[in-house]
HTML snippet that shows the backbone in 3Dmol.js (N, CA, C, O; Angstrom):
<script src="https://3Dmol.org/build/3Dmol-min.js"></script>
<div id="view" style="width:600px;height:400px;position:relative"></div>
<script>
const pdb = `
ATOM      1  N   MET A   1     -24.295  17.133   0.455  1.00  0.00           N
ATOM      2  CA  MET A   1     -23.322  16.869  -0.726  1.00  0.00           C
ATOM      3  C   MET A   1     -24.322  16.857  -1.823  1.00  0.00           C
ATOM      4  O   MET A   1     -25.290  16.103  -1.725  1.00  0.00           O
ATOM      5  N   SER A   2     -24.179  17.602  -2.830  1.00  0.00           N
ATOM      6  CA  SER A   2     -25.101  17.523  -3.958  1.00  0.00           C
ATOM      7  C   SER A   2     -24.942  16.202  -4.828  1.00  0.00           C
ATOM      8  O   SER A   2     -23.792  15.803  -5.008  1.00  0.00           O
ATOM      9  N   THR A   3     -25.865  15.579  -5.314  1.00  0.00           N
ATOM     10  CA  THR A   3     -25.743  14.407  -6.240  1.00  0.00           C
ATOM     11  C   THR A   3     -24.775  14.243  -7.274  1.00  0.00           C
ATOM     12  O   THR A   3     -24.275  13.145  -7.518  1.00  0.00           O
ATOM     13  N   THR A   4     -24.482  15.310  -7.905  1.00  0.00           N
ATOM     14  CA  THR A   4     -23.522  15.562  -9.027  1.00  0.00           C
ATOM     15  C   THR A   4     -22.100  15.423  -8.334  1.00  0.00           C
ATOM     16  O   THR A   4     -21.256  14.670  -8.820  1.00  0.00           O
ATOM     17  N   LYS A   5     -21.888  16.064  -7.346  1.00  0.00           N
ATOM     18  CA  LYS A   5     -20.576  15.988  -6.736  1.00  0.00           C
ATOM     19  C   LYS A   5     -20.321  14.704  -6.062  1.00  0.00           C
ATOM     20  O   LYS A   5     -19.136  14.392  -5.947  1.00  0.00           O
ATOM     21  N   LYS A   6     -21.215  13.901  -5.593  1.00  0.00           N
ATOM     22  CA  LYS A   6     -21.123  12.676  -5.046  1.00  0.00           C
ATOM     23  C   LYS A   6     -20.835  11.507  -6.172  1.00  0.00           C
ATOM     24  O   LYS A   6     -20.028  10.592  -6.004  1.00  0.00           O
ATOM     25  N   LEU A   7     -21.601  11.692  -7.294  1.00  0.00           N
ATOM     26  CA  LEU A   7     -21.326  10.798  -8.430  1.00  0.00           C
ATOM     27  C   LEU A   7     -19.799  11.191  -8.816  1.00  0.00           C
ATOM     28  O   LEU A   7     -19.065  10.211  -8.946  1.00  0.00           O
ATOM     29  N   ARG A   8     -19.289  12.263  -8.991  1.00  0.00           N
ATOM     30  CA  ARG A   8     -17.956  12.474  -9.523  1.00  0.00           C
ATOM     31  C   ARG A   8     -16.822  11.965  -8.437  1.00  0.00           C
ATOM     32  O   ARG A   8     -15.695  11.624  -8.796  1.00  0.00           O
ATOM     33  N   GLU A   9     -17.201  11.957  -7.252  1.00  0.00           N
ATOM     34  CA  GLU A   9     -16.062  11.092  -6.355  1.00  0.00           C
ATOM     35  C   GLU A   9     -16.264   9.866  -6.339  1.00  0.00           C
ATOM     36  O   GLU A   9     -15.404   9.153  -5.824  1.00  0.00           O
ATOM     37  N   THR A  10     -17.400   9.307  -6.870  1.00  0.00           N
ATOM     38  CA  THR A  10     -17.359   7.789  -6.703  1.00  0.00           C
ATOM     39  C   THR A  10     -17.133   7.091  -8.116  1.00  0.00           C
ATOM     40  O   THR A  10     -16.825   5.900  -8.171  1.00  0.00           O
ATOM     41  N   TYR A  11     -17.304   7.907  -9.311  1.00  0.00           N
ATOM     42  CA  TYR A  11     -17.020   7.238 -10.648  1.00  0.00           C
ATOM     43  C   TYR A  11     -15.877   8.052 -11.335  1.00  0.00           C
ATOM     44  O   TYR A  11     -15.615   9.211 -11.014  1.00  0.00           O
ATOM     45  N   ASN A  12     -15.273   7.414 -12.221  1.00  0.00           N
ATOM     46  CA  ASN A  12     -14.475   8.003 -13.158  1.00  0.00           C
ATOM     47  C   ASN A  12     -15.335   8.905 -14.159  1.00  0.00           C
ATOM     48  O   ASN A  12     -16.559   8.792 -14.222  1.00  0.00           O
ATOM     49  N   GLU A  13     -14.644   9.761 -14.897  1.00  0.00           N
ATOM     50  CA  GLU A  13     -15.371  10.709 -15.886  1.00  0.00           C
ATOM     51  C   GLU A  13     -16.249   9.970 -16.717  1.00  0.00           C
ATOM     52  O   GLU A  13     -17.398  10.408 -16.782  1.00  0.00           O
ATOM     53  N   THR A  14     -15.971   8.924 -17.384  1.00  0.00           N
ATOM     54  CA  THR A  14     -16.772   8.154 -18.286  1.00  0.00           C
ATOM     55  C   THR A  14     -17.942   7.489 -17.617  1.00  0.00           C
ATOM     56  O   THR A  14     -19.062   7.614 -18.112  1.00  0.00           O
ATOM     57  N   GLN A  15     -17.751   6.786 -16.515  1.00  0.00           N
ATOM     58  CA  GLN A  15     -18.752   6.284 -15.953  1.00  0.00           C
ATOM     59  C   GLN A  15     -19.803   7.180 -15.301  1.00  0.00           C
ATOM     60  O   GLN A  15     -20.962   6.794 -15.144  1.00  0.00           O
ATOM     61  N   HIS A  16     -19.352   8.441 -14.908  1.00  0.00           N
ATOM     62  CA  HIS A  16     -19.996   9.601 -14.491  1.00  0.00           C
ATOM     63  C   HIS A  16     -20.943   9.985 -15.670  1.00  0.00           C
ATOM     64  O   HIS A  16     -22.122  10.247 -15.430  1.00  0.00           O
ATOM     65  N   LYS A  17     -20.477  10.022 -16.868  1.00  0.00           N
ATOM     66  CA  LYS A  17     -21.219  10.369 -18.017  1.00  0.00           C
ATOM     67  C   LYS A  17     -22.432   9.392 -18.161  1.00  0.00           C
ATOM     68  O   LYS A  17     -23.601   9.746 -18.313  1.00  0.00           O
ATOM     69  N   ILE A  18     -22.016   8.237 -18.098  1.00  0.00           N
ATOM     70  CA  ILE A  18     -23.042   6.932 -18.252  1.00  0.00           C
ATOM     71  C   ILE A  18     -23.981   6.818 -17.265  1.00  0.00           C
ATOM     72  O   ILE A  18     -25.100   6.378 -17.533  1.00  0.00           O
ATOM     73  N   VAL A  19     -23.675   7.157 -16.150  1.00  0.00           N
ATOM     74  CA  VAL A  19     -24.797   7.067 -14.928  1.00  0.00           C
ATOM     75  C   VAL A  19     -25.746   8.345 -15.283  1.00  0.00           C
ATOM     76  O   VAL A  19     -26.949   8.092 -15.351  1.00  0.00           O
ATOM     77  N   LEU A  20     -25.312   9.777 -15.531  1.00  0.00           N
ATOM     78  CA  LEU A  20     -26.158  10.570 -15.902  1.00  0.00           C
ATOM     79  C   LEU A  20     -27.170  10.336 -16.928  1.00  0.00           C
ATOM     80  O   LEU A  20     -28.361  10.618 -16.796  1.00  0.00           O
ATOM     81  N   TYR A  21     -26.545   9.718 -18.130  1.00  0.00           N
ATOM     82  CA  TYR A  21     -27.038   9.431 -19.226  1.00  0.00           C
ATOM     83  C   TYR A  21     -28.427   8.210 -18.879  1.00  0.00           C
ATOM     84  O   TYR A  21     -29.573   8.252 -19.327  1.00  0.00           O
ATOM     85  N   LEU A  22     -27.856   7.258 -18.003  1.00  0.00           N
ATOM     86  CA  LEU A  22     -28.873   6.127 -17.639  1.00  0.00           C
ATOM     87  C   LEU A  22     -30.056   6.951 -16.908  1.00  0.00           C
ATOM     88  O   LEU A  22     -31.216   6.954 -17.320  1.00  0.00           O
ATOM     89  N   ASN A  23     -29.659   7.567 -15.902  1.00  0.00           N
ATOM     90  CA  ASN A  23     -30.650   8.270 -14.852  1.00  0.00           C
ATOM     91  C   ASN A  23     -31.570   9.190 -15.903  1.00  0.00           C
ATOM     92  O   ASN A  23     -32.780   9.222 -15.675  1.00  0.00           O
ATOM     93  N   SER A  24     -31.054   9.931 -17.032  1.00  0.00           N
ATOM     94  CA  SER A  24     -32.014  10.653 -17.701  1.00  0.00           C
ATOM     95  C   SER A  24     -32.815   9.839 -18.485  1.00  0.00           C
ATOM     96  O   SER A  24     -33.994  10.177 -18.585  1.00  0.00           O
ATOM     97  N   GLY A  25     -32.412   8.754 -19.116  1.00  0.00           N
ATOM     98  CA  GLY A  25     -33.401   7.724 -19.732  1.00  0.00           C
ATOM     99  C   GLY A  25     -34.330   7.250 -18.941  1.00  0.00           C
ATOM    100  O   GLY A  25     -35.485   7.122 -19.347  1.00  0.00           O
ATOM    101  N   ILE A  26     -33.925   6.887 -17.573  1.00  0.00           N
ATOM    102  CA  ILE A  26     -34.958   6.239 -16.642  1.00  0.00           C
ATOM    103  C   ILE A  26     -36.204   7.316 -16.391  1.00  0.00           C
ATOM    104  O   ILE A  26     -37.397   7.016 -16.348  1.00  0.00           O
ATOM    105  N   THR A  27     -35.697   8.489 -16.254  1.00  0.00           N
ATOM    106  CA  THR A  27     -36.841   9.464 -16.085  1.00  0.00           C
ATOM    107  C   THR A  27     -37.836   9.692 -17.206  1.00  0.00           C
ATOM    108  O   THR A  27     -38.981  10.126 -17.085  1.00  0.00           O
ATOM    109  N   LYS A  28     -37.166   9.301 -18.398  1.00  0.00           N
ATOM    110  CA  LYS A  28     -38.101   9.510 -19.543  1.00  0.00           C
ATOM    111  C   LYS A  28     -39.082   7.857 -19.850  1.00  0.00           C
ATOM    112  O   LYS A  28     -39.821   7.566 -20.791  1.00  0.00           O
ATOM    113  N   GLY A  29     -38.734   7.152 -18.779  1.00  0.00           N
ATOM    114  CA  GLY A  29     -39.393   5.790 -19.125  1.00  0.00           C
ATOM    115  C   GLY A  29     -38.889   4.661 -19.509  1.00  0.00           C
ATOM    116  O   GLY A  29     -39.528   3.614 -19.618  1.00  0.00           O
ATOM    117  N   LYS A  30     -37.310   4.863 -19.811  1.00  0.00           N
ATOM    118  CA  LYS A  30     -36.726   3.682 -20.594  1.00  0.00           C
ATOM    119  C   LYS A  30     -36.204   2.891 -19.603  1.00  0.00           C
ATOM    120  O   LYS A  30     -36.071   3.378 -18.480  1.00  0.00           O
ATOM    121  N   HIS A  31     -35.857   1.650 -19.840  1.00  0.00           N
ATOM    122  CA  HIS A  31     -35.314   0.390 -18.966  1.00  0.00           C
ATOM    123  C   HIS A  31     -34.372  -0.158 -19.478  1.00  0.00           C
ATOM    124  O   HIS A  31     -33.452  -0.511 -18.739  1.00  0.00           O
ATOM    125  N   TYR A  32     -34.296  -0.401 -20.864  1.00  0.00           N
ATOM    126  CA  TYR A  32     -33.362  -1.042 -21.827  1.00  0.00           C
ATOM    127  C   TYR A  32     -32.393  -0.134 -22.560  1.00  0.00           C
ATOM    128  O   TYR A  32     -32.868   0.736 -23.291  1.00  0.00           O
ATOM    129  N   PHE A  33     -31.099  -0.254 -22.435  1.00  0.00           N
ATOM    130  CA  PHE A  33     -30.274   0.432 -23.082  1.00  0.00           C
ATOM    131  C   PHE A  33     -29.220  -0.395 -24.012  1.00  0.00           C
ATOM    132  O   PHE A  33     -28.640  -1.360 -23.514  1.00  0.00           O
ATOM    133  N   LYS A  34     -28.985  -0.033 -25.299  1.00  0.00           N
ATOM    134  CA  LYS A  34     -27.979  -0.815 -26.021  1.00  0.00           C
ATOM    135  C   LYS A  34     -26.611   0.037 -25.775  1.00  0.00           C
ATOM    136  O   LYS A  34     -26.592   1.266 -25.710  1.00  0.00           O
ATOM    137  N   SER A  35     -25.485  -0.793 -25.649  1.00  0.00           N
ATOM    138  CA  SER A  35     -24.192  -0.123 -25.645  1.00  0.00           C
ATOM    139  C   SER A  35     -23.825   0.680 -26.734  1.00  0.00           C
ATOM    140  O   SER A  35     -23.213   1.733 -26.553  1.00  0.00           O
ATOM    141  N   LYS A  36     -24.255   0.138 -28.245  1.00  0.00           N
ATOM    142  CA  LYS A  36     -24.021   1.101 -29.243  1.00  0.00           C
ATOM    143  C   LYS A  36     -24.573   2.574 -29.196  1.00  0.00           C
ATOM    144  O   LYS A  36     -23.871   3.558 -29.429  1.00  0.00           O
ATOM    145  N   TYR A  37     -25.915   2.615 -28.867  1.00  0.00           N
ATOM    146  CA  TYR A  37     -26.491   3.649 -28.772  1.00  0.00           C
ATOM    147  C   TYR A  37     -25.953   4.642 -27.641  1.00  0.00           C
ATOM    148  O   TYR A  37     -25.816   5.856 -27.791  1.00  0.00           O
ATOM    149  N   ILE A  38     -25.677   3.921 -26.498  1.00  0.00           N
ATOM    150  CA  ILE A  38     -25.087   4.850 -25.283  1.00  0.00           C
ATOM    151  C   ILE A  38     -23.907   5.465 -25.965  1.00  0.00           C
ATOM    152  O   ILE A  38     -23.772   6.688 -26.017  1.00  0.00           O
ATOM    153  N   ALA A  39     -23.013   4.587 -26.511  1.00  0.00           N
ATOM    154  CA  ALA A  39     -21.520   5.045 -27.205  1.00  0.00           C
ATOM    155  C   ALA A  39     -21.852   6.288 -28.122  1.00  0.00           C
ATOM    156  O   ALA A  39     -21.251   7.354 -27.995  1.00  0.00           O
ATOM    157  N   LYS A  40     -22.891   6.069 -29.095  1.00  0.00           N
ATOM    158  CA  LYS A  40     -23.124   7.153 -30.041  1.00  0.00           C
ATOM    159  C   LYS A  40     -23.723   8.345 -29.376  1.00  0.00           C
ATOM    160  O   LYS A  40     -23.278   9.425 -29.762  1.00  0.00           O
ATOM    161  N   ASP A  41     -24.547   8.364 -28.550  1.00  0.00           N
ATOM    162  CA  ASP A  41     -24.783   9.741 -27.675  1.00  0.00           C
ATOM    163  C   ASP A  41     -24.048  10.232 -26.864  1.00  0.00           C
ATOM    164  O   ASP A  41     -24.290  11.325 -26.354  1.00  0.00           O
ATOM    165  N   LEU A  42     -22.885   9.439 -26.551  1.00  0.00           N
ATOM    166  CA  LEU A  42     -22.023  10.173 -25.649  1.00  0.00           C
ATOM    167  C   LEU A  42     -20.687  10.354 -26.226  1.00  0.00           C
ATOM    168  O   LEU A  42     -19.797  10.852 -25.536  1.00  0.00           O
ATOM    169  N   GLY A  43     -20.476   9.986 -27.444  1.00  0.00           N
ATOM    170  CA  GLY A  43     -19.185  10.019 -28.146  1.00  0.00           C
ATOM    171  C   GLY A  43     -17.814   9.024 -27.792  1.00  0.00           C
ATOM    172  O   GLY A  43     -16.620   9.221 -28.021  1.00  0.00           O
ATOM    173  N   LEU A  44     -18.505   7.898 -27.149  1.00  0.00           N
ATOM    174  CA  LEU A  44     -17.639   6.906 -26.913  1.00  0.00           C
ATOM    175  C   LEU A  44     -17.619   5.631 -27.750  1.00  0.00           C
ATOM    176  O   LEU A  44     -18.453   5.499 -28.645  1.00  0.00           O
ATOM    177  N   SER A  45     -16.725   4.698 -27.511  1.00  0.00           N
ATOM    178  CA  SER A  45     -16.789   3.421 -28.251  1.00  0.00           C
ATOM    179  C   SER A  45     -17.590   2.624 -27.541  1.00  0.00           C
ATOM    180  O   SER A  45     -17.735   2.799 -26.331  1.00  0.00           O
ATOM    181  N   PRO A  46     -18.225   1.622 -28.231  1.00  0.00           N
ATOM    182  CA  PRO A  46     -19.212   0.612 -27.727  1.00  0.00           C
ATOM    183  C   PRO A  46     -18.372  -0.440 -26.632  1.00  0.00           C
ATOM    184  O   PRO A  46     -18.928  -0.942 -25.655  1.00  0.00           O
ATOM    185  N   LYS A  47     -17.095  -0.642 -26.953  1.00  0.00           N
ATOM    186  CA  LYS A  47     -16.369  -1.274 -26.079  1.00  0.00           C
ATOM    187  C   LYS A  47     -16.091  -0.611 -24.902  1.00  0.00           C
ATOM    188  O   LYS A  47     -16.078  -1.232 -23.839  1.00  0.00           O
ATOM    189  N   GLU A  48     -15.875   0.536 -24.955  1.00  0.00           N
ATOM    190  CA  GLU A  48     -15.520   1.592 -23.733  1.00  0.00           C
ATOM    191  C   GLU A  48     -16.875   1.513 -22.846  1.00  0.00           C
ATOM    192  O   GLU A  48     -16.872   1.340 -21.627  1.00  0.00           O
ATOM    193  N   VAL A  49     -17.998   1.661 -23.620  1.00  0.00           N
ATOM    194  CA  VAL A  49     -19.258   1.824 -22.786  1.00  0.00           C
ATOM    195  C   VAL A  49     -19.545   0.240 -22.175  1.00  0.00           C
ATOM    196  O   VAL A  49     -19.941   0.068 -21.022  1.00  0.00           O
ATOM    197  N   GLY A  50     -19.332  -0.669 -22.950  1.00  0.00           N
ATOM    198  CA  GLY A  50     -19.565  -2.279 -22.327  1.00  0.00           C
ATOM    199  C   GLY A  50     -18.684  -2.570 -21.056  1.00  0.00           C
ATOM    200  O   GLY A  50     -19.141  -3.218 -20.114  1.00  0.00           O
ATOM    201  N   THR A  51     -17.473  -2.095 -21.063  1.00  0.00           N
ATOM    202  CA  THR A  51     -16.577  -2.273 -20.129  1.00  0.00           C
ATOM    203  C   THR A  51     -16.904  -1.351 -18.995  1.00  0.00           C
ATOM    204  O   THR A  51     -16.699  -1.879 -17.902  1.00  0.00           O
ATOM    205  N   ASN A  52     -17.340  -0.167 -18.947  1.00  0.00           N
ATOM    206  CA  ASN A  52     -17.621   0.577 -17.901  1.00  0.00           C
ATOM    207  C   ASN A  52     -19.077   0.126 -17.424  1.00  0.00           C
ATOM    208  O   ASN A  52     -19.307   0.167 -16.215  1.00  0.00           O
ATOM    209  N   MET A  53     -20.095  -0.311 -18.322  1.00  0.00           N
ATOM    210  CA  MET A  53     -21.279  -0.701 -17.688  1.00  0.00           C
ATOM    211  C   MET A  53     -21.186  -2.134 -16.853  1.00  0.00           C
ATOM    212  O   MET A  53     -21.990  -2.430 -15.969  1.00  0.00           O
ATOM    213  N   ALA A  54     -20.123  -2.942 -17.254  1.00  0.00           N
ATOM    214  CA  ALA A  54     -19.848  -4.027 -16.448  1.00  0.00           C
ATOM    215  C   ALA A  54     -19.224  -3.590 -14.953  1.00  0.00           C
ATOM    216  O   ALA A  54     -19.390  -4.219 -13.909  1.00  0.00           O
ATOM    217  N   ILE A  55     -18.580  -2.541 -15.097  1.00  0.00           N
ATOM    218  CA  ILE A  55     -17.978  -2.120 -13.746  1.00  0.00           C
ATOM    219  C   ILE A  55     -19.215  -1.428 -13.061  1.00  0.00           C
ATOM    220  O   ILE A  55     -19.372  -1.675 -11.866  1.00  0.00           O
ATOM    221  N   LEU A  56     -20.111  -0.588 -13.683  1.00  0.00           N
ATOM    222  CA  LEU A  56     -21.189  -0.020 -12.818  1.00  0.00           C
ATOM    223  C   LEU A  56     -22.068  -1.065 -12.243  1.00  0.00           C
ATOM    224  O   LEU A  56     -22.615  -0.963 -11.145  1.00  0.00           O
ATOM    225  N   ALA A  57     -22.183  -2.162 -13.112  1.00  0.00           N
ATOM    226  CA  ALA A  57     -23.331  -3.329 -12.637  1.00  0.00           C
ATOM    227  C   ALA A  57     -22.733  -3.767 -11.155  1.00  0.00           C
ATOM    228  O   ALA A  57     -23.514  -4.104 -10.265  1.00  0.00           O
ATOM    229  N   GLU A  58     -21.387  -3.744 -10.956  1.00  0.00           N
ATOM    230  CA  GLU A  58     -20.814  -4.237  -9.639  1.00  0.00           C
ATOM    231  C   GLU A  58     -20.844  -3.099  -8.585  1.00  0.00           C
ATOM    232  O   GLU A  58     -21.015  -3.392  -7.401  1.00  0.00           O
ATOM    233  N   ILE A  59     -20.671  -1.708  -9.008  1.00  0.00           N
ATOM    234  CA  ILE A  59     -20.331  -0.625  -7.909  1.00  0.00           C
ATOM    235  C   ILE A  59     -21.532   0.285  -7.840  1.00  0.00           C
ATOM    236  O   ILE A  59     -21.666   0.888  -6.775  1.00  0.00           O
ATOM    237  N   CYS A  60     -22.362   0.478  -8.710  1.00  0.00           N
ATOM    238  CA  CYS A  60     -23.384   1.328  -8.845  1.00  0.00           C
ATOM    239  C   CYS A  60     -24.327   1.129  -7.686  1.00  0.00           C
ATOM    240  O   CYS A  60     -24.949   0.072  -7.574  1.00  0.00           O
ATOM    241  N   LYS A  61     -24.458   2.176  -6.767  1.00  0.00           N
ATOM    242  CA  LYS A  61     -25.385   2.147  -5.695  1.00  0.00           C
ATOM    243  C   LYS A  61     -26.851   2.699  -6.153  1.00  0.00           C
ATOM    244  O   LYS A  61     -27.843   2.230  -5.595  1.00  0.00           O
ATOM    245  N   GLU A  62     -26.954   3.424  -6.893  1.00  0.00           N
ATOM    246  CA  GLU A  62     -27.980   4.281  -7.408  1.00  0.00           C
ATOM    247  C   GLU A  62     -28.890   3.375  -8.358  1.00  0.00           C
ATOM    248  O   GLU A  62     -30.114   3.503  -8.330  1.00  0.00           O
ATOM    249  N   LEU A  63     -28.328   2.553  -9.112  1.00  0.00           N
ATOM    250  CA  LEU A  63     -29.022   1.869 -10.146  1.00  0.00           C
ATOM    251  C   LEU A  63     -28.592   0.275 -10.273  1.00  0.00           C
ATOM    252  O   LEU A  63     -27.449  -0.173 -10.183  1.00  0.00           O
ATOM    253  N   ASP A  64     -29.754  -0.423 -10.495  1.00  0.00           N
ATOM    254  CA  ASP A  64     -29.451  -1.895 -10.787  1.00  0.00           C
ATOM    255  C   ASP A  64     -29.329  -2.008 -12.366  1.00  0.00           C
ATOM    256  O   ASP A  64     -30.193  -1.764 -13.208  1.00  0.00           O
ATOM    257  N   ILE A  65     -27.938  -2.473 -12.553  1.00  0.00           N
ATOM    258  CA  ILE A  65     -27.772  -2.645 -14.086  1.00  0.00           C
ATOM    259  C   ILE A  65     -27.393  -4.191 -14.306  1.00  0.00           C
ATOM    260  O   ILE A  65     -26.537  -4.769 -13.637  1.00  0.00           O
ATOM    261  N   ILE A  66     -28.079  -4.731 -15.245  1.00  0.00           N
ATOM    262  CA  ILE A  66     -28.152  -6.282 -15.668  1.00  0.00           C
ATOM    263  C   ILE A  66     -27.858  -6.379 -17.047  1.00  0.00           C
ATOM    264  O   ILE A  66     -28.632  -5.869 -17.856  1.00  0.00           O
ATOM    265  N   ARG A  67     -26.879  -6.945 -17.404  1.00  0.00           N
ATOM    266  CA  ARG A  67     -26.776  -7.444 -18.669  1.00  0.00           C
ATOM    267  C   ARG A  67     -27.857  -8.300 -19.154  1.00  0.00           C
ATOM    268  O   ARG A  67     -28.010  -9.383 -18.590  1.00  0.00           O
ATOM    269  N   TRP A  68     -28.662  -7.958 -20.159  1.00  0.00           N
ATOM    270  CA  TRP A  68     -29.945  -8.474 -20.492  1.00  0.00           C
ATOM    271  C   TRP A  68     -29.916  -9.359 -21.641  1.00  0.00           C
ATOM    272  O   TRP A  68     -30.438 -10.474 -21.643  1.00  0.00           O
ATOM    273  N   SER A  69     -29.183  -8.746 -22.795  1.00  0.00           N
ATOM    274  CA  SER A  69     -29.094  -9.744 -23.921  1.00  0.00           C
ATOM    275  C   SER A  69     -28.019  -9.195 -24.906  1.00  0.00           C
ATOM    276  O   SER A  69     -27.441  -8.117 -24.766  1.00  0.00           O
ATOM    277  N   TYR A  70     -27.847 -10.004 -25.832  1.00  0.00           N
ATOM    278  CA  TYR A  70     -26.834  -9.509 -26.845  1.00  0.00           C
ATOM    279  C   TYR A  70     -27.182  -9.917 -28.081  1.00  0.00           C
ATOM    280  O   TYR A  70     -27.048 -11.088 -28.437  1.00  0.00           O
ATOM    281  N   SER A  71     -27.675  -8.952 -28.861  1.00  0.00           N
ATOM    282  CA  SER A  71     -28.163  -9.155 -30.159  1.00  0.00           C
ATOM    283  C   SER A  71     -27.831  -8.061 -31.044  1.00  0.00           C
ATOM    284  O   SER A  71     -28.711  -7.225 -31.247  1.00  0.00           O
ATOM    285  N   ASN A  72     -26.765  -7.936 -31.576  1.00  0.00           N
ATOM    286  CA  ASN A  72     -26.160  -6.879 -32.449  1.00  0.00           C
ATOM    287  C   ASN A  72     -25.695  -5.749 -31.453  1.00  0.00           C
ATOM    288  O   ASN A  72     -25.310  -4.706 -31.981  1.00  0.00           O
ATOM    289  N   SER A  73     -25.686  -5.809 -30.411  1.00  0.00           N
ATOM    290  CA  SER A  73     -24.976  -5.091 -29.343  1.00  0.00           C
ATOM    291  C   SER A  73     -25.468  -5.497 -27.877  1.00  0.00           C
ATOM    292  O   SER A  73     -26.573  -6.015 -27.716  1.00  0.00           O
ATOM    293  N   THR A  74     -24.763  -5.288 -27.019  1.00  0.00           N
ATOM    294  CA  THR A  74     -25.244  -5.632 -25.546  1.00  0.00           C
ATOM    295  C   THR A  74     -26.308  -4.725 -25.289  1.00  0.00           C
ATOM    296  O   THR A  74     -26.281  -3.538 -25.615  1.00  0.00           O
ATOM    297  N   THR A  75     -27.367  -5.364 -24.626  1.00  0.00           N
ATOM    298  CA  THR A  75     -28.485  -4.717 -24.080  1.00  0.00           C
ATOM    299  C   THR A  75     -28.350  -4.835 -22.605  1.00  0.00           C
ATOM    300  O   THR A  75     -28.082  -5.900 -22.049  1.00  0.00           O
ATOM    301  N   TRP A  76     -28.543  -3.715 -21.994  1.00  0.00           N
ATOM    302  CA  TRP A  76     -28.574  -3.468 -20.482  1.00  0.00           C
ATOM    303  C   TRP A  76     -29.995  -3.238 -19.914  1.00  0.00           C
ATOM    304  O   TRP A  76     -30.640  -2.281 -20.341  1.00  0.00           O
ATOM    305  N   MET A  77     -30.479  -3.992 -19.054  1.00  0.00           N
ATOM    306  CA  MET A  77     -31.646  -3.530 -18.259  1.00  0.00           C
ATOM    307  C   MET A  77     -31.208  -2.675 -17.096  1.00  0.00           C
ATOM    308  O   MET A  77     -30.362  -3.106 -16.312  1.00  0.00           O
ATOM    309  N   VAL A  78     -31.790  -1.384 -16.940  1.00  0.00           N
ATOM    310  CA  VAL A  78     -31.469  -0.580 -15.906  1.00  0.00           C
ATOM    311  C   VAL A  78     -32.683  -0.033 -15.151  1.00  0.00           C
ATOM    312  O   VAL A  78     -33.600   0.600 -15.674  1.00  0.00           O
ATOM    313  N   THR A  79     -32.578  -0.351 -13.873  1.00  0.00           N
ATOM    314  CA  THR A  79     -33.802   0.107 -12.960  1.00  0.00           C
ATOM    315  C   THR A  79     -33.112   0.926 -11.836  1.00  0.00           C
ATOM    316  O   THR A  79     -31.968   0.726 -11.427  1.00  0.00           O
ATOM    317  N   PRO A  80     -34.002   1.908 -11.382  1.00  0.00           N
ATOM    318  CA  PRO A  80     -33.492   2.546  -9.996  1.00  0.00           C
ATOM    319  C   PRO A  80     -33.511   1.509  -8.730  1.00  0.00           C
ATOM    320  O   PRO A  80     -34.374   0.667  -8.478  1.00  0.00           O
ATOM    321  N   ARG A  81     -32.436   1.778  -8.078  1.00  0.00           N
ATOM    322  CA  ARG A  81     -32.153   0.913  -6.817  1.00  0.00           C
ATOM    323  C   ARG A  81     -32.904   1.289  -5.804  1.00  0.00           C
ATOM    324  O   ARG A  81     -32.803   2.492  -5.563  1.00  0.00           O
ATOM    325  N   ALA A  82     -33.770   0.580  -4.979  1.00  0.00           N
ATOM    326  CA  ALA A  82     -34.346   1.056  -3.886  1.00  0.00           C
ATOM    327  C   ALA A  82     -33.430   1.328  -2.732  1.00  0.00           C
ATOM    328  O   ALA A  82     -32.802   0.341  -2.347  1.00  0.00           O
ATOM    329  N   ILE A  83     -33.226   2.404  -2.124  1.00  0.00           N
ATOM    330  CA  ILE A  83     -32.423   2.646  -1.034  1.00  0.00           C
ATOM    331  C   ILE A  83     -32.993   2.582   0.298  1.00  0.00           C
ATOM    332  O   ILE A  83     -32.286   2.796   1.283  1.00  0.00           O
TER     333      ILE A  83
END
`;
const viewer = $3Dmol.createViewer("view");
viewer.addModel(pdb, "pdb");
viewer.setStyle({}, {cartoon: {color: "spectrum"}});
viewer.zoomTo();
viewer.render();
</script>
């Protein structure tokens, strides 16, 4: 089963877009993401991103997602999860 198909079956549309965005950032060497910038890049509201990131922090098997800090927007630390 392809990775994209597995992601679509596991997450809703918004969560799927966020996981793909985070994976793309990680491959570029990023590990910290602000909700407001994710929202801007994906055309979502910061609140929508924050809500879905909190859900992903609990259910995402591919990534470790930790609420890192709040300074003008929630910052999330994201690292690949060892399987």
